[in-house]
N, C-alpha and C positions, 0 to 999 in steps of 0.2 A: 059583724054579725045581724042579718037580719032577723033576727028574733030576738022576745023580750025577754031574755033571760041576762041580759045586761043593762035592763031599764034600772034597777036599784043596784047602784054602785055599791052599796055594804056587803054583798053577794061574797062567798069562799069560791074559790078554784072550786071546792067540794061541793058546793050546794050545784051550780052549773056544772059541773060532771055530773051529779046526779038528774038533776033536770033533763040533760040529753041524752042522757043514757051511752055515754061514752069513756073510755079509760080516761086517767090522770092526766097522760103523756100527750094524747089527743087534744083535752081540752087547752094544754100549756100553748101546744103551736099553736092552735087556733087562736088563743087570745094574745098571744105575744109577737109570733112573725107572721099570721096571715089578717089579723085584725090591728095590730099595732099600738095594743096596749100594754100600759105598764102599770103596776101595783104600786101606789104611791099612798101613804097614808092609811093602809088598809082599805084603800078606794080603786076600784079600778075606774082610769083614767084615760083618754084617746091622746096617743103618743103624739100624734101630728098635728101641729097648731099652724093655723094662720098666720098670716103676718099681721095681720091687726091683734090676734090673742096674743102674741109675741108683744106688742107693743104694750099693750095695756098689763101685762104681767111685768114688764119692765119697766112701765109708769109707778106699778103698786111697789116694786122693787125700791125703785127711787124713793119715793115717799116714806117707806119704813127706813130706808136706811139714815134719810133724813131727821128722824124721830129716833131714831138708835142714837146717831152722833149727839145730839142734843140733849135726851133724858140717859136714862140709866143703862144704855147698852143692852135691851131688853132682848133684841135679837139672838144675842149669845144665852137664851135660856131656850131656844127654838129647836127640838128634835122633830128630824125628817130623816125618815130612811128609805130607799129603793128595792123593794125585794122582788127577785126574778125567779 
């Protein structure tokens, strides 16, 4: 989306809908299908990542897994949900 409505990741779909003056369904289609956004951890984030970003996330995961194995298994306590 070429507007400033997605600059703040903590905005709800309802906030964006009101800002643009369009229906809930149209807002959902624009965000999920046209712009390829997913709602993760109550924030809108881009769905498509570059190879570099994927590698960085993979390295971060390896780092966290190392601590998970060496320490108290803290990754078991992290909860994440993808909302559609």
